[in-house]
N, C-alpha and C positions, 0 to 999 in steps of 0.2 A: 267648092263643096263645103269647106270649113265655114265660109261666110254664111251659107244657108243654114248650117247647123246652129251657128251662133244666133242667127236671126230667129229661128224656131224656138230656141231656148229663151230668148228675150220675150218673144210673143207669149210664151207659156208663163214666164215670170209676171207679165202684166195681166194675166188672167184670160188671155185670148186662146183658149184651148183649140177651138175649131180652126182658127187661122194658123196656129202652130202646127197642127196636124196637116193642113194643106201644104204648108211650106216644107214640112218633113216629107210629105208624099212626093214632092218634086225631087228631093234628094234621092229618095229610093228609086224613083222612075229613071233618073239619070245614071244611077250607079247600082245596078242590080248585083246581088251577091255581096254587097258591102258588109264588112264586119269590122267594127272598131270599138274602142273604149268609148268614144264620143257617142256612138249609136246606142250602146248599152246604157250609158248614163242618161241620155235623153229619154229613153223609154222608161227607165226607172223613175225619173222625175215626173213623167206623165202619170204613171201608176200612183205615185205618192200624192200628187195634187188631186187626182180624181177621188181619192179616199177622204180628202179633207172636206 
């Protein structure tokens, strides 16, 4: 799971928002009810980058 989170973060850093969301969707599909700081941080990064 951590690998997929890191992959999605990297995809986001490279400007691949749709790909990052797809990767993140896989994480959420596999781990329903997941709550962690990594999840919160990832979504905060998406919101920040969308505003840019």
